[in-house]
C-alpha positions as CSV (number, residue, x, y, z in Angstrom):
1,M,-46.2,6.8,47.3
2,A,-45.3,8.2,43.8
3,K,-42.0,7.1,42.3
4,I,-39.5,10.0,41.9
5,D,-37.4,10.2,38.7
6,K,-33.7,10.7,39.6
7,C,-30.3,10.4,37.9
8,N,-28.8,6.9,38.1
9,F,-25.3,8.3,38.4
10,C,-25.5,11.2,40.9
11,G,-28.9,10.4,42.5
12,R,-30.4,13.9,42.1
13,S,-34.1,14.2,41.3
14,R,-35.6,15.9,38.3
15,S,-36.3,19.1,40.3
16,E,-32.6,19.4,41.3
17,V,-31.2,19.4,37.7
18,N,-31.7,21.3,34.5
19,L,-32.4,18.3,32.4
20,L,-33.0,14.6,33.1
21,I,-32.6,12.3,30.1
22,S,-34.5,9.1,30.2
23,G,-33.2,5.8,28.9
24,L,-34.5,2.2,28.6
25,N,-34.0,1.4,32.3
26,G,-32.8,4.6,33.9
27,F,-32.0,8.3,33.8
28,I,-28.9,10.6,33.4
29,C,-28.8,14.3,34.2
30,D,-27.2,17.0,32.0
31,E,-24.2,17.5,34.3
32,C,-23.4,13.8,34.4
33,A,-23.8,13.5,30.6
34,H,-21.4,16.5,30.2
35,Q,-18.8,14.8,32.6
36,A,-19.2,11.5,30.7
37,N,-18.5,13.3,27.4
38,E,-15.3,14.9,28.8
39,I,-14.1,11.5,30.1
40,V,-14.8,9.9,26.7
41,K,-13.0,12.7,24.8
42,E,-9.9,12.4,27.1
43,A,-9.8,8.6,26.7
44,M,-10.2,8.8,22.9
45,K,-7.4,11.4,22.8
46,K,-5.0,9.0,24.6
47,Y,-6.2,6.2,22.3
48,D,-5.4,8.3,19.2
49,E,-1.9,9.1,20.5
50,D,-1.2,5.5,21.2
51,A,-2.6,4.4,17.8
52,K,-0.2,6.7,16.0
53,K,2.7,4.9,17.6
54,L,4.1,1.6,16.3
55,D,3.3,-1.7,18.0
56,V,6.9,-2.0,19.2
57,E,9.1,-0.2,21.7
58,L,12.2,1.7,20.6
59,S,14.4,-1.0,21.9
60,E,12.6,-3.6,19.7
61,L,13.0,-1.5,16.5
62,P,15.4,-3.2,14.1
63,K,18.7,-1.3,13.9
64,P,20.1,-0.2,10.6
65,K,22.5,-3.1,10.4
66,D,19.6,-5.5,11.0
67,I,17.6,-3.9,8.3
68,K,20.5,-4.1,5.8
69,E,21.0,-7.8,6.7
70,F,17.4,-8.5,6.0
71,L,17.6,-6.6,2.7
72,D,20.7,-8.7,1.8
73,G,18.6,-11.8,1.8
74,Y,16.4,-10.5,-1.0
75,V,18.4,-7.9,-2.9
76,I,21.9,-8.6,-4.3
77,G,24.5,-5.8,-4.3
78,Q,23.4,-2.1,-4.0
79,D,25.2,-1.8,-0.6
80,E,25.2,2.1,-0.8
81,A,21.4,2.3,-1.4
82,K,20.7,-0.3,1.3
83,R,22.8,1.5,3.9
84,N,21.0,4.8,3.1
85,L,17.6,3.2,3.1
86,S,18.2,1.4,6.3
87,V,19.3,4.5,8.2
88,A,16.4,6.6,6.7
89,V,13.8,4.1,7.7
90,Y,15.3,3.6,11.2
91,N,15.3,7.4,11.8
92,H,11.8,7.7,10.5
93,Y,10.3,5.2,12.9
94,K,12.4,6.6,15.8
95,R,10.6,9.9,14.9
96,I,7.2,8.2,15.3
97,L,8.2,6.6,18.6
98,Q,9.6,9.8,20.0
99,P,7.8,10.8,23.2
100,S,5.5,13.8,22.7
101,D,7.2,16.7,24.6
102,A,6.6,20.3,23.7
103,N,10.1,21.3,24.7
104,D,11.8,18.4,22.8
105,V,13.6,18.7,19.5
106,E,11.2,18.1,16.6
107,I,12.6,15.5,14.1
108,E,11.7,16.1,10.5
109,K,10.6,13.4,8.0
110,S,13.3,11.7,6.0
111,N,11.6,10.9,2.7
112,I,13.9,9.2,0.1
113,I,14.5,9.4,-3.6
114,M,16.3,6.5,-5.4
115,V,17.8,7.0,-8.9
116,G,18.7,3.9,-10.9
117,S,18.1,2.4,-14.3
118,T,15.4,-0.2,-14.9
119,G,15.7,-3.5,-13.3
120,T,18.2,-2.5,-10.6
121,G,15.9,-3.2,-7.6
122,K,14.3,0.1,-6.6
123,T,10.8,-1.3,-6.1
124,L,12.1,-4.5,-4.5
125,L,14.1,-2.6,-1.9
126,A,11.0,-0.6,-0.9
127,R,8.7,-3.7,-0.8
128,T,11.2,-5.7,1.2
129,I,11.6,-2.9,3.8
130,A,7.8,-2.9,4.3
131,K,7.7,-6.7,4.6
132,M,10.3,-6.5,7.5
133,L,8.5,-3.8,9.4
134,H,5.0,-5.2,9.0
135,V,3.5,-1.9,8.0
136,P,1.0,-1.1,5.2
137,F,2.8,-0.6,1.9
138,A,1.5,0.8,-1.4
139,I,3.1,1.2,-4.8
140,V,1.8,4.0,-7.1
141,D,2.8,5.0,-10.5
142,A,3.4,8.7,-11.0
143,T,2.7,8.6,-14.7
144,V,-1.1,8.4,-14.2
145,L,-1.3,11.4,-12.0
146,T,-2.6,14.7,-13.4
147,E,-3.6,18.1,-12.0
148,A,-7.2,18.3,-10.6
149,G,-9.8,18.5,-13.3
150,Y,-7.9,16.6,-16.0
151,V,-8.2,13.1,-17.3
152,G,-6.1,10.9,-15.0
153,E,-5.9,10.4,-11.2
154,D,-5.8,13.0,-8.5
155,I,-2.8,13.3,-6.2
156,E,-4.9,12.0,-3.3
157,S,-5.4,8.6,-5.1
158,I,-1.9,7.8,-3.8
159,L,-3.3,7.6,-0.3
160,T,-6.3,5.6,-1.4
161,R,-4.0,2.8,-2.3
162,L,-2.4,3.0,1.1
163,L,-5.9,2.9,2.8
164,Q,-6.8,-0.2,0.8
165,A,-3.5,-1.9,1.8
166,S,-4.4,-1.3,5.5
167,D,-8.0,-2.4,5.2
168,Y,-9.2,1.2,5.6
169,D,-7.6,1.4,9.1
170,V,-6.7,5.1,9.0
171,K,-4.4,5.0,12.0
172,K,-2.5,2.0,10.6
173,A,-2.3,3.7,7.2
174,E,-0.9,6.9,8.8
175,R,2.4,5.1,9.6
176,G,2.8,3.2,6.4
177,I,5.2,3.4,3.5
178,V,4.3,4.7,0.0
179,F,6.6,4.0,-3.0
180,I,6.0,6.5,-5.8
181,D,7.5,4.9,-8.9
182,E,8.5,6.7,-12.2
183,I,8.9,10.0,-10.3
184,D,11.1,11.2,-13.2
185,K,8.0,11.1,-15.6
186,I,6.5,14.1,-13.8
187,A,9.6,16.2,-14.4
188,R,9.1,19.7,-15.9
189,K,9.2,19.3,-19.6
190,G,11.2,22.4,-20.2
191,D,11.2,26.2,-19.7
192,N,10.0,26.9,-23.3
193,P,6.4,28.2,-23.5
194,S,3.9,25.8,-25.0
195,I,0.4,26.1,-26.4
196,T,-0.6,22.9,-24.5
197,R,-0.6,22.7,-20.7
198,D,1.8,20.4,-18.9
199,V,-1.0,18.7,-16.7
200,S,1.1,15.7,-15.7
201,G,4.4,17.6,-15.0
202,E,5.1,20.5,-12.7
203,G,1.5,20.8,-11.6
204,V,1.6,17.3,-10.2
205,Q,4.9,18.0,-8.4
206,Q,3.2,21.1,-6.8
207,G,0.3,18.8,-5.6
208,L,2.7,16.3,-4.1
209,L,4.3,18.9,-1.9
210,K,1.6,18.8,0.8
211,L,1.7,15.0,0.9
212,L,5.4,14.8,1.2
213,E,5.8,17.4,3.9
214,G,2.9,16.2,6.1
215,S,-0.7,17.6,6.1
216,K,-4.2,16.4,6.6
217,V,-5.7,15.3,3.3
218,N,-9.2,14.4,2.3
219,V,-9.0,11.1,0.4
220,P,-11.8,9.5,-1.7
221,P,-12.1,6.0,-0.2
222,Q,-12.7,4.3,-3.5
223,G,-10.2,6.3,-5.5
224,G,-11.1,8.3,-8.7
225,R,-12.2,11.9,-8.8
226,K,-13.5,13.8,-5.9
227,H,-17.2,14.6,-5.9
228,P,-19.0,17.0,-3.6
229,E,-21.5,14.3,-2.4
230,Q,-18.7,11.7,-1.8
231,R,-17.7,10.8,1.7
232,M,-14.1,11.6,2.3
233,I,-11.6,10.1,4.7
234,E,-9.1,12.4,6.4
235,V,-5.6,11.1,6.4
236,D,-2.6,12.7,8.2
237,T,0.5,12.2,6.1
238,R,3.0,13.5,8.8
239,N,4.1,9.9,9.7
240,I,3.9,8.3,6.3
241,L,7.3,7.6,4.7
242,F,7.5,8.4,1.0
243,I,10.1,6.6,-1.1
244,C,10.4,7.9,-4.6
245,G,12.1,6.0,-7.4
246,G,12.9,6.7,-11.1
247,A,15.2,5.8,-13.9
248,F,15.9,9.4,-14.8
249,D,17.0,8.3,-18.3
250,G,19.5,10.8,-19.7
251,I,20.5,12.3,-16.3
252,E,24.1,10.9,-16.8
253,R,24.6,13.6,-19.5
254,K,23.7,16.3,-17.1
255,I,26.0,14.8,-14.4
256,G,28.7,14.6,-17.1
257,N,28.2,18.3,-18.1
258,R,28.5,19.3,-14.5
259,L,31.6,17.3,-14.0
260,N,32.9,18.6,-17.3
261,T,33.8,15.1,-18.5
262,R,35.1,14.9,-22.0
263,S,35.3,12.0,-24.4
264,V,38.1,13.6,-26.5
265,G,40.9,16.1,-25.7
266,F,43.1,16.5,-22.7
267,S,42.5,17.7,-19.2
268,T,45.1,19.1,-16.8
269,D,42.9,18.8,-13.7
270,P,43.9,15.5,-12.0
271,A,40.6,15.3,-10.1
272,K,38.7,15.0,-13.3
273,K,40.7,12.0,-14.4
274,E,39.3,10.0,-11.5
275,V,35.7,10.3,-12.7
276,D,34.3,6.8,-13.4
277,R,32.4,7.5,-16.6
278,S,30.9,4.0,-16.7
279,N,28.8,4.8,-13.6
280,L,28.1,8.5,-13.4
281,L,25.1,8.0,-11.2
282,Q,27.4,7.8,-8.1
283,Y,28.1,11.5,-8.5
284,I,24.5,12.6,-8.6
285,T,23.4,15.6,-6.6
286,P,20.2,17.5,-6.0
287,A,21.4,20.0,-8.6
288,D,21.2,17.3,-11.2
289,L,17.6,16.5,-10.3
290,K,16.8,20.2,-10.6
291,S,18.3,20.4,-14.1
292,F,16.4,17.2,-15.1
293,G,13.1,18.9,-14.3
294,L,12.2,18.4,-10.6
295,I,11.2,21.6,-8.9
296,P,13.4,22.7,-5.9
297,E,10.5,22.5,-3.4
298,I,10.0,18.8,-4.1
299,I,13.7,18.1,-4.0
300,G,13.9,19.8,-0.6
301,R,11.2,17.4,0.7
302,L,13.1,14.4,-0.5
303,P,16.3,15.0,1.6
304,I,17.9,11.6,1.2
305,L,19.2,11.0,-2.3
306,T,20.7,7.6,-3.2
307,Y,21.6,5.8,-6.4
308,L,21.5,2.2,-7.6
309,Q,24.4,0.9,-9.5
310,P,23.9,-0.8,-12.9
311,L,24.0,-4.6,-12.6
312,D,27.0,-6.4,-14.1
313,A,27.1,-10.0,-15.1
314,S,28.4,-11.3,-11.8
315,A,25.5,-9.5,-9.9
316,L,23.0,-10.9,-12.3
317,R,24.3,-14.4,-11.8
318,R,23.9,-14.0,-8.1
319,I,20.4,-12.6,-8.5
320,L,19.4,-15.6,-10.5
321,T,20.3,-18.2,-7.8
322,E,21.1,-16.7,-4.4
323,P,18.2,-14.6,-2.9
324,K,15.3,-16.2,-1.0
325,N,13.1,-15.3,-3.9
326,A,15.6,-16.2,-6.6
327,I,14.1,-16.9,-10.0
328,V,15.6,-20.4,-10.2
329,K,14.3,-21.3,-6.7
330,Q,10.8,-20.2,-7.8
331,Y,10.8,-22.5,-10.7
332,V,12.2,-25.4,-8.6
333,K,9.3,-24.8,-6.1
334,L,6.7,-24.6,-8.9
335,F,7.7,-28.0,-10.3
336,E,8.1,-29.5,-6.9
337,M,4.4,-28.8,-6.2
338,D,3.7,-31.2,-9.2
339,N,6.2,-33.7,-7.7
340,I,8.7,-33.0,-10.4
341,K,12.4,-32.5,-9.6
342,L,13.8,-29.6,-11.7
343,T,17.6,-29.1,-12.1
344,F,19.7,-26.8,-14.3
345,D,23.2,-27.2,-15.7
346,D,25.6,-24.5,-14.6
347,D,26.2,-23.2,-18.1
348,V,22.5,-22.5,-18.4
349,Y,22.8,-19.8,-15.7
350,Q,25.6,-18.1,-17.5
351,Y,23.7,-18.3,-20.8
352,I,20.7,-16.5,-19.2
353,V,22.9,-13.9,-17.7
354,D,24.7,-13.2,-21.0
355,K,21.4,-12.7,-22.8
356,A,20.1,-10.4,-20.0
357,V,23.3,-8.3,-20.4
358,E,22.8,-8.3,-24.2
359,Y,19.2,-7.1,-23.9
360,K,20.1,-4.5,-21.3
361,L,17.0,-5.1,-19.2
362,G,18.6,-5.6,-15.8
363,A,17.2,-8.1,-13.4
364,R,13.8,-8.0,-15.1
365,G,15.4,-9.5,-18.2
366,L,16.4,-12.5,-16.3
367,R,12.7,-13.4,-15.6
368,S,11.6,-12.8,-19.1
369,I,14.4,-15.0,-20.5
370,A,13.9,-17.8,-18.0
371,E,10.1,-17.7,-18.6
372,S,10.7,-18.2,-22.4
373,I,13.0,-21.2,-21.7
374,M,10.6,-22.8,-19.2
375,M,7.2,-22.1,-20.8
376,D,6.9,-25.3,-22.8
377,A,8.0,-27.5,-19.9
378,M,5.6,-25.7,-17.5
379,F,2.8,-26.4,-20.1
380,D,3.5,-30.1,-20.8
381,M,5.1,-31.6,-17.7
382,P,2.1,-31.4,-15.3
383,S,0.2,-33.7,-17.7
384,T,2.9,-36.3,-18.1
385,R,4.2,-38.9,-15.7
386,K,7.8,-37.7,-15.9
387,K,9.2,-36.9,-12.4
388,T,12.5,-35.2,-13.4
389,L,13.6,-32.4,-15.7
390,N,17.2,-31.3,-16.3
391,V,17.5,-28.1,-18.3
392,T,20.6,-28.2,-20.5
393,L,22.3,-25.5,-22.5
394,D,21.2,-27.0,-25.8
395,Y,17.6,-27.1,-24.5
396,A,17.8,-23.5,-23.3
397,K,19.2,-22.2,-26.7
398,K,16.5,-24.1,-28.6
399,Q,13.6,-22.7,-26.5
400,L,15.0,-19.2,-26.6
401,A,15.3,-19.3,-30.4
402,K,11.8,-20.6,-30.6
403,A,10.5,-17.7,-28.5
404,N,12.1,-15.1,-30.9
405,M,13.7,-13.2,-27.9
406,D,15.6,-10.9,-30.2
407,R,12.5,-8.6,-30.1
408,M,13.6,-7.7,-26.5
409,R,16.8,-6.1,-27.6
410,N,17.1,-2.6,-26.1
411,E,19.6,-1.0,-28.4
């Protein structure tokens, strides 16, 4: 008796179906193949929805106070910025964890822009937030971005860095955090007509709009320019949190003009007497960003505006010794790995802080000054048999004079 070919799923023979597909050890008919395809599509749809959500439940998500406490361990001061950042990040991830319901309220993205002078902790705040939430984090520099077709990097290269940080796991990247540094460097250069095109200014801001508001973007996996033959990766930016930061050098003058502060003369308005001219950034508004050169559309997509206060001597002293990643603790650990006990006299800390204030470089200046003081010891000590090193004020002054640190002055 001849063997009859039949579907291994439904049992129907070749004469009872339109098409019978043969495999290595069996058959499947066209109707069963169609049903299997529908089952796979439904399962993958559910998988995609689950993948877009965080790996935690809403009840497990760190509350704003928890986030701020974590930031306090790494960043000294800047309470206003930390509060705003904590609330914005918490609301953003609540938005991702929101159950999908067509009749429910749609929560908009809460992208952030931070304004503060160099060395006040903008990048550190964003990096510490990402460390706490265990999500992909990428830092990009806005100064290298240009309009498509010009020398420089395309806007989409921002997402390439995020893909690389998530090992090219697209679903993981689509819930990450991107910190765009030097956002003030792409400000519009002015309203005056020019014979040269502003390819790294307003055009870049226009290109950033689609990323900030949320859209599907084709990203070159290895970065660089887009080419027709290059395979692209589609990334949905709806659930990516964008944090922008910039020094906005000179914006204090625009804030002062708006507040009508005067260095000479008299004012009869009592409200104007209360303006703290030493820290005008605390009065910053979106109107000031617009007058600086950011277009209204991009300001509207960065709804949370916060500022970082300039660091005074007491804050710099705490930054030097208190955080978990404090500069002094780092040097102690480095020498400890060579079985050398490193100690500092208290007046050395104050000397480093005084020099950092003098050079006007913020917290970054602390590291540069400490590095100059410790460089010779870090070079010589590992090759000697000495097991202790105490850094005195005289030693610090001698090393700093030898390093010719006056070149760091920022007059």
